[in-house]
KOLKE-270407 format. One record per residue: residue in three letters; x, y negated, z negated of N, C-alpha, C in turn. Coordinates in nm, 3 decimals. Example, Ala and Ser with C-alpha at 12.3 -4.5 7.8 and 13.67 -1.06 7.14 Angstrom:
- ALA | 1.319 | 0.569 | -0.780 | 1.230 | 0.450 | -0.780 | 1.320 | 0.330 | -0.780
- SER | 1.285 | 0.225 | -0.708 | 1.367 | 0.106 | -0.714 | 1.290 | -0.003 | -0.787
***
This chain:
- UNK | -0.297 | 1.595 | 1.431 | -0.376 | 1.474 | 1.427 | -0.295 | 1.357 | 1.481
- UNK | -0.168 | 1.348 | 1.441 | -0.086 | 1.237 | 1.489 | -0.064 | 1.244 | 1.640
- UNK | -0.045 | 1.365 | 1.693 | -0.029 | 1.379 | 1.838 | -0.155 | 1.337 | 1.912
- UNK | -0.273 | 1.375 | 1.859 | -0.400 | 1.334 | 1.919 | -0.416 | 1.182 | 1.913
- UNK | -0.376 | 1.122 | 1.801 | -0.384 | 0.977 | 1.789 | -0.296 | 0.910 | 1.893
- UNK | -0.173 | 0.957 | 1.907 | -0.082 | 0.899 | 2.006 | -0.139 | 0.913 | 2.146
- UNK | -0.190 | 1.030 | 2.178 | -0.245 | 1.056 | 2.311 | -0.359 | 0.960 | 2.345
- UNK | -0.434 | 0.918 | 2.243 | -0.549 | 0.832 | 2.264 | -0.524 | 0.686 | 2.228
- UNK | -0.397 | 0.651 | 2.208 | -0.362 | 0.511 | 2.182 | -0.403 | 0.460 | 2.046
- UNK | -0.417 | 0.549 | 1.948 | -0.459 | 0.511 | 1.814 | -0.336 | 0.505 | 1.724
- UNK | -0.326 | 0.398 | 1.647 | -0.217 | 0.383 | 1.550 | -0.270 | 0.424 | 1.412
- UNK | -0.186 | 0.484 | 1.330 | -0.231 | 0.548 | 1.206 | -0.156 | 0.495 | 1.084
- UNK | -0.233 | 0.467 | 0.978 | -0.177 | 0.444 | 0.845 | -0.196 | 0.575 | 0.769
- UNK | -0.088 | 0.633 | 0.722 | -0.094 | 0.758 | 0.647 | -0.132 | 0.727 | 0.502
- UNK | -0.236 | 0.793 | 0.453 | -0.274 | 0.778 | 0.312 | -0.194 | 0.877 | 0.229
- UNK | -0.116 | 0.826 | 0.135 | -0.035 | 0.911 | 0.049 | -0.121 | 0.964 | -0.066
- UNK | -0.074 | 1.072 | -0.128 | -0.145 | 1.128 | -0.242 | -0.143 | 1.030 | -0.358
- UNK | -0.253 | 1.030 | -0.434 | -0.259 | 0.946 | -0.553 | -0.163 | 1.002 | -0.657
- UNK | -0.085 | 0.915 | -0.715 | 0.010 | 0.956 | -0.817 | -0.022 | 0.887 | -0.948
- UNK | 0.020 | 0.949 | -1.057 | -0.005 | 0.890 | -1.189 | 0.123 | 0.860 | -1.265
- UNK | 0.236 | 0.911 | -1.213 | 0.364 | 0.884 | -1.278 | 0.475 | 0.892 | -1.175
- UNK | 0.595 | 0.853 | -1.214 | 0.708 | 0.849 | -1.122 | 0.737 | 0.987 | -1.064
- UNK | 0.707 | 1.094 | -1.141 | 0.730 | 1.229 | -1.092 | 0.650 | 1.264 | -0.968
- UNK | 0.539 | 1.198 | -0.947 | 0.456 | 1.226 | -0.830 | 0.507 | 1.164 | -0.702
- UNK | 0.606 | 1.079 | -0.711 | 0.657 | 1.007 | -0.594 | 0.723 | 1.102 | -0.494
- UNK | 0.794 | 1.202 | -0.542 | 0.874 | 1.290 | -0.454 | 0.791 | 1.353 | -0.342
- UNK | 0.675 | 1.406 | -0.374 | 0.591 | 1.469 | -0.270 | 0.551 | 1.366 | -0.164
- UNK | 0.520 | 1.244 | -0.207 | 0.485 | 1.140 | -0.111 | 0.604 | 1.102 | -0.024
- UNK | 0.724 | 1.101 | -0.081 | 0.843 | 1.070 | -0.002 | 0.868 | 1.177 | 0.104
- UNK | 0.837 | 1.302 | 0.072 | 0.852 | 1.409 | 0.171 | 0.756 | 1.388 | 0.287
- UNK | 0.633 | 1.346 | 0.257 | 0.535 | 1.317 | 0.363 | 0.583 | 1.199 | 0.448
- UNK | 0.638 | 1.099 | 0.385 | 0.692 | 0.983 | 0.459 | 0.803 | 1.029 | 0.554
- UNK | 0.896 | 1.108 | 0.502 | 1.007 | 1.157 | 0.586 | 0.956 | 1.241 | 0.702
- UNK | 0.851 | 1.320 | 0.679 | 0.799 | 1.408 | 0.784 | 0.721 | 1.333 | 0.892
- UNK | 0.673 | 1.212 | 0.862 | 0.587 | 1.141 | 0.957 | 0.644 | 1.010 | 1.010
- UNK | 0.748 | 0.959 | 0.949 | 0.794 | 0.822 | 0.979 | 0.840 | 0.800 | 1.122
- UNK | 0.883 | 0.902 | 1.190 | 0.932 | 0.885 | 1.327 | 0.827 | 0.914 | 1.433
- UNK | 0.707 | 0.949 | 1.390 | 0.602 | 0.974 | 1.489 | 0.554 | 0.841 | 1.546
- UNK | 0.542 | 0.830 | 1.678 | 0.505 | 0.701 | 1.738 | 0.367 | 0.648 | 1.699
- UNK | 0.278 | 0.735 | 1.652 | 0.144 | 0.687 | 1.613 | 0.143 | 0.623 | 1.475
- UNK | 0.244 | 0.649 | 1.393 | 0.245 | 0.602 | 1.254 | 0.295 | 0.458 | 1.247
- UNK | 0.211 | 0.372 | 1.186 | 0.252 | 0.232 | 1.166 | 0.283 | 0.202 | 1.020
- UNK | 0.246 | 0.295 | 0.930 | 0.275 | 0.269 | 0.790 | 0.201 | 0.361 | 0.696
- UNK | 0.197 | 0.317 | 0.568 | 0.148 | 0.402 | 0.460 | 0.060 | 0.324 | 0.363
- UNK | -0.053 | 0.384 | 0.329 | -0.137 | 0.334 | 0.221 | -0.097 | 0.414 | 0.097
- UNK | -0.032 | 0.348 | 0.001 | 0.022 | 0.420 | -0.114 | -0.085 | 0.470 | -0.210
- UNK | -0.200 | 0.401 | -0.215 | -0.301 | 0.439 | -0.314 | -0.429 | 0.363 | -0.278
- UNK | -0.542 | 0.428 | -0.296 | -0.670 | 0.361 | -0.273 | -0.727 | 0.322 | -0.409
- UNK | -0.739 | 0.194 | -0.432 | -0.799 | 0.136 | -0.551 | -0.728 | 0.177 | -0.681
- UNK | -0.602 | 0.135 | -0.697 | -0.529 | 0.166 | -0.820 | -0.569 | 0.078 | -0.938
- UNK | -0.561 | 0.135 | -1.056 | -0.574 | 0.062 | -1.182 | -0.443 | -0.012 | -1.206
- UNK | -0.447 | -0.126 | -1.270 | -0.327 | -0.207 | -1.294 | -0.221 | -0.131 | -1.373
- UNK | -0.261 | -0.031 | -1.452 | -0.163 | 0.048 | -1.527 | -0.068 | 0.123 | -1.434
- UNK | -0.109 | 0.145 | -1.310 | -0.026 | 0.217 | -1.213 | 0.070 | 0.126 | -1.136
- UNK | 0.060 | -0.005 | -1.154 | 0.143 | -0.096 | -1.076 | 0.293 | -0.069 | -1.090
- UNK | 0.346 | -0.041 | -1.209 | 0.490 | -0.012 | -1.216 | 0.529 | 0.112 | -1.134
- UNK | 0.447 | 0.215 | -1.137 | 0.475 | 0.337 | -1.061 | 0.467 | 0.308 | -0.911
- UNK | 0.366 | 0.232 | -0.871 | 0.351 | 0.198 | -0.729 | 0.464 | 0.108 | -0.681
- UNK | 0.511 | 0.019 | -0.766 | 0.625 | -0.065 | -0.731 | 0.749 | 0.019 | -0.705
- UNK | 0.770 | 0.120 | -0.789 | 0.884 | 0.211 | -0.770 | 0.866 | 0.292 | -0.641
- UNK | 0.744 | 0.339 | -0.617 | 0.719 | 0.415 | -0.495 | 0.744 | 0.328 | -0.371
- UNK | 0.698 | 0.205 | -0.373 | 0.720 | 0.116 | -0.259 | 0.869 | 0.096 | -0.235
- UNK | 0.943 | 0.073 | -0.342 | 1.088 | 0.053 | -0.329 | 1.154 | 0.175 | -0.265
- UNK | 1.114 | 0.294 | -0.307 | 1.176 | 0.416 | -0.255 | 1.133 | 0.444 | -0.111
- UNK | 1.010 | 0.411 | -0.076 | 0.967 | 0.426 | 0.063 | 1.047 | 0.332 | 0.152
- UNK | 1.065 | 0.207 | 0.106 | 1.141 | 0.109 | 0.184 | 1.284 | 0.158 | 0.210
- UNK | 1.343 | 0.226 | 0.112 | 1.478 | 0.280 | 0.131 | 1.481 | 0.380 | 0.247
- UNK | 1.371 | 0.447 | 0.269 | 1.364 | 0.549 | 0.375 | 1.327 | 0.488 | 0.509
- UNK | 1.223 | 0.404 | 0.512 | 1.170 | 0.356 | 0.640 | 1.219 | 0.218 | 0.679
- UNK | 1.282 | 0.146 | 0.590 | 1.324 | 0.010 | 0.621 | 1.206 | -0.086 | 0.622
- UNK | 1.219 | -0.194 | 0.697 | 1.116 | -0.298 | 0.699 | 1.019 | -0.285 | 0.816
- UNK | 1.037 | -0.186 | 0.901 | 0.954 | -0.176 | 1.022 | 0.816 | -0.116 | 1.000
- UNK | 0.795 | -0.043 | 0.892 | 0.666 | 0.019 | 0.863 | 0.586 | -0.068 | 0.768
- UNK | 0.453 | -0.070 | 0.785 | 0.365 | -0.140 | 0.692 | 0.345 | -0.053 | 0.570
- UNK | 0.348 | -0.115 | 0.453 | 0.319 | -0.044 | 0.328 | 0.217 | -0.127 | 0.252
- UNK | 0.113 | -0.059 | 0.205 | 0.003 | -0.129 | 0.139 | -0.064 | -0.041 | 0.036
- UNK | -0.153 | -0.100 | -0.040 | -0.251 | -0.032 | -0.125 | -0.384 | -0.099 | -0.095
- UNK | -0.488 | -0.021 | -0.084 | -0.621 | -0.079 | -0.071 | -0.674 | -0.101 | -0.212
- UNK | -0.694 | -0.227 | -0.251 | -0.731 | -0.261 | -0.387 | -0.881 | -0.254 | -0.411
- UNK | -0.918 | -0.251 | -0.538 | -1.059 | -0.255 | -0.576 | -1.123 | -0.386 | -0.529
- UNK | -1.254 | -0.385 | -0.505 | -1.328 | -0.510 | -0.485 | -1.360 | -0.571 | -0.621
- UNK | -1.416 | -0.691 | -0.621 | -1.441 | -0.761 | -0.747 | -1.558 | -0.705 | -0.827
- UNK | -1.633 | -0.609 | -0.773 | -1.739 | -0.549 | -0.854 | -1.689 | -0.431 | -0.936
- UNK | -1.561 | -0.400 | -0.928 | -1.504 | -0.295 | -1.013 | -1.509 | -0.342 | -1.159
- UNK | -1.527 | -0.248 | -1.249 | -1.533 | -0.282 | -1.391 | -1.394 | -0.317 | -1.445
- UNK | -1.392 | -0.380 | -1.560 | -1.265 | -0.413 | -1.626 | -1.183 | -0.286 | -1.651
- UNK | -1.250 | -0.177 | -1.684 | -1.182 | -0.050 | -1.707 | -1.118 | 0.000 | -1.578
- UNK | -1.191 | -0.009 | -1.466 | -1.135 | 0.033 | -1.338 | -1.015 | -0.054 | -1.301
- UNK | -1.027 | -0.183 | -1.322 | -0.918 | -0.275 | -1.287 | -0.798 | -0.260 | -1.380
- UNK | -0.824 | -0.225 | -1.505 | -0.717 | -0.220 | -1.603 | -0.681 | -0.358 | -1.654
- UNK | -0.773 | -0.452 | -1.642 | -0.754 | -0.591 | -1.685 | -0.879 | -0.630 | -1.764
- UNK | -0.860 | -0.691 | -1.877 | -0.979 | -0.732 | -1.953 | -0.971 | -0.879 | -1.989
- UNK | -1.082 | -0.947 | -1.971 | -1.092 | -1.086 | -2.013 | -1.022 | -1.186 | -1.922
- UNK | -1.072 | -1.307 | -1.928 | -1.009 | -1.416 | -1.853 | -0.879 | -1.455 | -1.920
- UNK | -0.787 | -1.504 | -1.840 | -0.658 | -1.546 | -1.892 | -0.605 | -1.658 | -1.803
- UNK | -0.561 | -1.764 | -1.864 | -0.504 | -1.877 | -1.790 | -0.598 | -1.926 | -1.680
- UNK | -0.729 | -1.924 | -1.708 | -0.828 | -1.971 | -1.613 | -0.855 | -1.877 | -1.497
- UNK | -0.802 | -1.755 | -1.504 | -0.822 | -1.658 | -1.397 | -0.917 | -1.548 | -1.444
- UNK | -1.009 | -1.509 | -1.355 | -1.098 | -1.397 | -1.385 | -1.015 | -1.268 | -1.391
- UNK | -1.070 | -1.162 | -1.450 | -0.998 | -1.034 | -1.448 | -0.961 | -0.991 | -1.306
- UNK | -1.052 | -1.013 | -1.210 | -1.022 | -0.973 | -1.073 | -0.908 | -1.055 | -1.013
- UNK | -0.909 | -1.185 | -1.035 | -0.801 | -1.269 | -0.985 | -0.667 | -1.228 | -1.046
- UNK | -0.668 | -1.194 | -1.175 | -0.546 | -1.144 | -1.240 | -0.502 | -1.012 | -1.175
- UNK | -0.598 | -0.925 | -1.147 | -0.568 | -0.793 | -1.089 | -0.494 | -0.807 | -0.956
- UNK | -0.548 | -0.888 | -0.864 | -0.483 | -0.899 | -0.733 | -0.351 | -0.976 | -0.743
- UNK | -0.345 | -1.077 | -0.831 | -0.220 | -1.151 | -0.846 | -0.113 | -1.062 | -0.909
- UNK | -0.150 | -0.985 | -1.010 | -0.052 | -0.893 | -1.072 | -0.006 | -0.790 | -0.971
- UNK | -0.097 | -0.740 | -0.888 | -0.056 | -0.642 | -0.788 | 0.053 | -0.702 | -0.698
- UNK | 0.029 | -0.822 | -0.649 | 0.126 | -0.882 | -0.558 | 0.256 | -0.917 | -0.629
- UNK | 0.251 | -0.960 | -0.754 | 0.375 | -0.997 | -0.823 | 0.451 | -0.874 | -0.874
- UNK | 0.380 | -0.769 | -0.913 | 0.446 | -0.651 | -0.970 | 0.478 | -0.543 | -0.867
- UNK | 0.395 | -0.531 | -0.766 | 0.415 | -0.428 | -0.663 | 0.454 | -0.493 | -0.532
- UNK | 0.370 | -0.586 | -0.487 | 0.389 | -0.648 | -0.356 | 0.351 | -0.549 | -0.248
- UNK | 0.321 | -0.598 | -0.134 | 0.295 | -0.512 | -0.018 | 0.293 | -0.602 | 0.105
- UNK | 0.289 | -0.537 | 0.219 | 0.289 | -0.612 | 0.345 | 0.153 | -0.670 | 0.378
- UNK | 0.050 | -0.617 | 0.313 | -0.089 | -0.653 | 0.342 | -0.164 | -0.657 | 0.211
- UNK | -0.254 | -0.752 | 0.195 | -0.344 | -0.753 | 0.080 | -0.479 | -0.703 | 0.132
- UNK | -0.520 | -0.587 | 0.084 | -0.636 | -0.518 | 0.140 | -0.734 | -0.476 | 0.031
- UNK | -0.861 | -0.482 | 0.064 | -0.966 | -0.432 | -0.024 | -1.086 | -0.400 | 0.063
- UNK | -1.183 | -0.330 | 0.005 | -1.308 | -0.308 | 0.077 | -1.424 | -0.348 | -0.012
- UNK | -1.527 | -0.401 | 0.052 | -1.647 | -0.445 | -0.019 | -1.766 | -0.407 | 0.067
- UNK | -1.856 | -0.328 | 0.010 | -1.972 | -0.279 | 0.086 | -2.100 | -0.333 | 0.022
- UNK | -2.157 | -0.440 | 0.079 | -2.266 | -0.510 | 0.013 | -2.408 | -0.455 | 0.038
- UNK | -2.425 | -0.369 | 0.138 | -2.561 | -0.331 | 0.174 | -2.598 | -0.196 | 0.114
- UNK | -2.692 | -0.202 | 0.019 | -2.736 | -0.084 | -0.055 | -2.879 | -0.048 | -0.020
- UNK | -2.920 | 0.070 | -0.062 | -3.056 | 0.114 | -0.033 | -3.159 | 0.021 | -0.098
- UNK | -3.126 | -0.039 | -0.211 | -3.212 | -0.137 | -0.276 | -3.181 | -0.274 | -0.214
- UNK | -3.255 | -0.307 | -0.107 | -3.226 | -0.429 | -0.031 | -3.250 | -0.557 | -0.111
- UNK | -3.320 | -0.548 | -0.222 | -3.345 | -0.665 | -0.306 | -3.218 | -0.722 | -0.367
- UNK | -3.112 | -0.644 | -0.369 | -2.986 | -0.690 | -0.428 | -2.889 | -0.743 | -0.323
- UNK | -2.925 | -0.737 | -0.197 | -2.833 | -0.776 | -0.090 | -2.781 | -0.918 | -0.106
- UNK | -2.867 | -1.013 | -0.140 | -2.827 | -1.152 | -0.151 | -2.718 | -1.169 | -0.257
- UNK | -2.737 | -1.107 | -0.374 | -2.636 | -1.116 | -0.481 | -2.507 | -1.048 | -0.439
- UNK | -2.517 | -0.936 | -0.369 | -2.397 | -0.864 | -0.326 | -2.318 | -0.946 | -0.223
- UNK | -2.387 | -1.009 | -0.130 | -2.319 | -1.090 | -0.029 | -2.250 | -1.209 | -0.096
- UNK | -2.315 | -1.272 | -0.194 | -2.250 | -1.383 | -0.267 | -2.123 | -1.334 | -0.336
- UNK | -2.131 | -1.219 | -0.401 | -2.013 | -1.163 | -0.469 | -1.904 | -1.130 | -0.368
- UNK | -1.944 | -1.082 | -0.250 | -1.847 | -1.049 | -0.146 | -1.773 | -1.175 | -0.100
- UNK | -1.845 | -1.284 | -0.083 | -1.780 | -1.408 | -0.041 | -1.681 | -1.459 | -0.147
- UNK | -1.715 | -1.444 | -0.274 | -1.622 | -1.479 | -0.381 | -1.498 | -1.390 | -0.371
- UNK | -1.521 | -1.260 | -0.347 | -1.410 | -1.165 | -0.334 | -1.319 | -1.205 | -0.218
- UNK | -1.380 | -1.238 | -0.103 | -1.302 | -1.279 | 0.013 | -1.217 | -1.402 | -0.020
- UNK | -1.278 | -1.498 | -0.088 | -1.207 | -1.621 | -0.122 | -1.089 | -1.592 | -0.215
- UNK | -1.113 | -1.511 | -0.320 | -1.005 | -1.478 | -0.413 | -0.889 | -1.409 | -0.342
- UNK | -0.920 | -1.313 | -0.256 | -0.816 | -1.239 | -0.185 | -0.743 | -1.331 | -0.086
- UNK | -0.818 | -1.414 | -0.014 | -0.755 | -1.505 | 0.082 | -0.658 | -1.601 | 0.013
- UNK | -0.697 | -1.654 | -0.102 | -0.609 | -1.746 | -0.175 | -0.484 | -1.674 | -0.228
- UNK | -0.501 | -1.552 | -0.277 | -0.386 | -1.476 | -0.326 | -0.292 | -1.440 | -0.210
- UNK | -0.349 | -1.399 | -0.098 | -0.267 | -1.365 | 0.019 | -0.190 | -1.487 | 0.067
- UNK | -0.254 | -1.602 | 0.065 | -0.187 | -1.726 | 0.105 | -0.072 | -1.756 | 0.009
- UNK | -0.095 | -1.737 | -0.120 | 0.009 | -1.763 | -0.221 | 0.132 | -1.675 | -0.197
- UNK | 0.110 | -1.548 | -0.158 | 0.221 | -1.455 | -0.140 | 0.265 | -1.438 | 0.006
- UNK | 0.199 | -1.510 | 0.097 | 0.242 | -1.510 | 0.236 | 0.222 | -1.378 | 0.309
- UNK | 0.112 | -1.309 | 0.280 | 0.085 | -1.182 | 0.347 | -0.052 | -1.188 | 0.417
- UNK | -0.071 | -1.108 | 0.521 | -0.202 | -1.102 | 0.586 | -0.301 | -1.024 | 0.500
- UNK | -0.428 | -1.039 | 0.533 | -0.535 | -0.970 | 0.462 | -0.605 | -0.872 | 0.555
- UNK | -0.643 | -0.759 | 0.499 | -0.723 | -0.659 | 0.571 | -0.846 | -0.629 | 0.488
- UNK | -0.954 | -0.605 | 0.557 | -1.077 | -0.561 | 0.492 | -1.142 | -0.455 | 0.579
- UNK | -1.245 | -0.394 | 0.527 | -1.315 | -0.288 | 0.600 | -1.463 | -0.325 | 0.610
- UNK | -1.516 | -0.320 | 0.730 | -1.656 | -0.352 | 0.753 | -1.740 | -0.228 | 0.723
- UNK | -1.840 | -0.245 | 0.638 | -1.932 | -0.135 | 0.608 | -2.006 | -0.097 | 0.735
- UNK | -1.993 | 0.028 | 0.777 | -2.061 | 0.071 | 0.900 | -2.127 | 0.207 | 0.885
- UNK | -2.139 | 0.255 | 0.762 | -2.202 | 0.384 | 0.738 | -2.271 | 0.382 | 0.603
- UNK | -2.329 | 0.495 | 0.567 | -2.405 | 0.505 | 0.444 | -2.348 | 0.616 | 0.356
- UNK | -2.345 | 0.594 | 0.228 | -2.305 | 0.695 | 0.129 | -2.347 | 0.645 | -0.007
- UNK | -2.373 | 0.733 | -0.097 | -2.389 | 0.706 | -0.240 | -2.459 | 0.574 | -0.273
- UNK | -2.582 | 0.559 | -0.228 | -2.659 | 0.439 | -0.263 | -2.646 | 0.323 | -0.166
- UNK | -2.562 | 0.336 | -0.064 | -2.552 | 0.231 | 0.036 | -2.633 | 0.272 | 0.159
- UNK | -2.649 | 0.179 | 0.250 | -2.723 | 0.209 | 0.373 | -2.641 | 0.166 | 0.494
- UNK | -2.677 | 0.218 | 0.609 | -2.614 | 0.175 | 0.733 | -2.664 | 0.034 | 0.765
- UNK | -2.574 | -0.061 | 0.779 | -2.617 | -0.197 | 0.813 | -2.679 | -0.202 | 0.953
- UNK | -2.775 | -0.292 | 0.972 | -2.832 | -0.310 | 1.105 | -2.736 | -0.395 | 1.189
- UNK | -2.768 | -0.416 | 1.315 | -2.679 | -0.490 | 1.405 | -2.648 | -0.631 | 1.355
- UNK | -2.749 | -0.701 | 1.304 | -2.727 | -0.836 | 1.254 | -2.636 | -0.837 | 1.131
- UNK | -2.654 | -0.739 | 1.044 | -2.568 | -0.730 | 0.925 | -2.424 | -0.697 | 0.964
- UNK | -2.406 | -0.611 | 1.063 | -2.271 | -0.579 | 1.111 | -2.204 | -0.703 | 1.169
- UNK | -2.279 | -0.780 | 1.248 | -2.224 | -0.904 | 1.302 | -2.186 | -1.000 | 1.189
- UNK | -2.274 | -1.012 | 1.091 | -2.249 | -1.100 | 0.978 | -2.120 | -1.058 | 0.905
- UNK | -2.106 | -0.929 | 0.876 | -1.985 | -0.880 | 0.808 | -1.861 | -0.907 | 0.891
- UNK | -1.870 | -0.881 | 1.020 | -1.755 | -0.905 | 1.109 | -1.716 | -1.052 | 1.110
- UNK | -1.817 | -1.139 | 1.116 | -1.789 | -1.283 | 1.117 | -1.728 | -1.328 | 0.984
- UNK | -1.777 | -1.275 | 0.872 | -1.717 | -1.309 | 0.742 | -1.569 | -1.271 | 0.741
- UNK | -1.538 | -1.152 | 0.790 | -1.398 | -1.108 | 0.792 | -1.313 | -1.203 | 0.877
- UNK | -1.364 | -1.240 | 0.992 | -1.288 | -1.331 | 1.079 | -1.278 | -1.471 | 1.019
- UNK | -1.387 | -1.516 | 0.957 | -1.391 | -1.650 | 0.900 | -1.284 | -1.667 | 0.792
- UNK | -1.257 | -1.561 | 0.717 | -1.158 | -1.568 | 0.611 | -1.018 | -1.530 | 0.658
- UNK | -1.003 | -1.504 | 0.788 | -0.871 | -1.482 | 0.844 | -0.821 | -1.340 | 0.836
- UNK | -0.910 | -1.244 | 0.815 | -0.865 | -1.105 | 0.808 | -0.810 | -1.066 | 0.945
- UNK | -0.694 | -1.004 | 0.945 | -0.628 | -0.968 | 1.071 | -0.670 | -0.831 | 1.121
- UNK | -0.728 | -0.749 | 1.035 | -0.772 | -0.616 | 1.074 | -0.891 | -0.580 | 0.988
- UNK | -0.989 | -0.517 | 1.048 | -1.106 | -0.477 | 0.972 | -1.178 | -0.366 | 1.043
***
């Protein structure tokens, strides 16, 4: 896959296996060692949508990956969007004037840190009557992430919904343009 990516000018972020404790780091480090010198690889996504309880483990994993690859590779986690439940986030209740979601992303950056602050938000569902509320929530999410990224001096990445799964729908051309413009408006560098 990496050779095909290189041949076609595609750069790749390797998604590491989800880990639940420090013992799981070793297998991910082996994957890093096996792929780090391939010209198509630009970095690693350590975890997709981690609970805050995993932040200490992810911080240790990031530190150990950095020891291997240095500062030239991107290392990130794709975080939950703001519609995740308190249980999913691992944060409950407001604190110091911050919503649970604002605490979640701020704790991630202070406890783990990464080269990119990334999340995905997919607002278009089969029940189109909820689209307006979902788009409003998405804009709040974009604002929270943009402010946190600014605080920690990192770029932001997001993903534009372009397909359908599990209760979502394929956005039409106007919706795709709208999502793309929202990403650009908030300064996302990749989407």
